[in-house]
N, C-alpha and C positions, 0 to 999 in steps of 0.2 A: 302463364301466370296471371291470376286476375284477384285482386285485392281490394277490399273498403281500406281507406287508410286508418280506420280502427283496427284493422288485423293485424297492421305493423306499425303502432304509432311512431316507433323509433325511426323509420324511414319516411323522409319527407316526402310528399308527391310531386315531385321535379326530376327530368331523365338521371343527372348525375348522382343523387343518390339513391335512387332505384338501381342504378346501374352498380353501382360499390355494393349494395346489397345481393344482387345478383353473382357478383362475381364471389361472395362469400358463400352463396347458395349452390352453386356449381363447384367449387373447391371440396366438397363432399365426395364429387364424383370425379374432377379432374385435378385435384390440389395435390396429387402423389405423382403427376406428371413431369418433368423437369420442365421449369420456364412458365408453367401455368399464370395467367395474369388478365385483367384485363387493360389492354393498350388502346386507348382513344376510345372508340366505343365497338372494338372490337374484343371478341374472347381469343388470345394467342397461347401457344407454346414457343415462348423466346419472343425473336420477331416473325415468327410465321403464325398467319392467322388462322384457325379453325372454326371459328363461329362468329355471327355477327347478331344483330338485335333490331326490334323495333319497338314503338312504345305507342299507348295513346293513354293520355291522363285527361279526365274530365273530373275536377274537384275536387273531391278524397277517394276518387275510384281510380284505378289504375289497373292497364291490362299491358304486360310484358312479354314478347314475342321472341323468342330466339331460335334461329337456323344454324343448324350445326353441318357442317361440312364432313358426310360418311366419306364419301366415294366421287369419282371423276372420271372422266376419258382424256388422259391429255391431251391427246390429238383436238377434240372440242375445245378443252379450256385454251389452247393457243389460238384458236378464231376469235374470242373475245376479245373487244376492246377495251383500251385502260378508261376507267371511269374518268368523268370530268372534276369529280369531287373522290379526294383520296386521302388518307391518313399518311401523316408526314413519316409515319415509321415505315413504310411501303417503299420509300426511297426509290422513284421508279423502277421497280424490280417487276418483271413479267409474272401472269398470274402463278407461272410453275414456280417460281423462287419465292413468291410470297404467301400461297395457301399450302396447307399441309391438311393430309387426310388420314 
């Protein structure tokens, strides 16, 4: 998603307001799924992550990139190390317990 600040004047050009707006934007697609919500910086169904995001903000312009977890190989997922920086709601769970496809 790429916007000029004037395109969405009610959304401040800062990460948290943009993420709150995207949570509502994606609710049109995922809102009927139980537990859909923005958890810290992730899109989740309850306590299980299904998407993440990145942003670039320059003055009154911003780009919001979302990555949705569609599918994965369980054996390969088990090979991944825990990231150094992780959300509190992860609670030290393995990738298998933390993400949902």
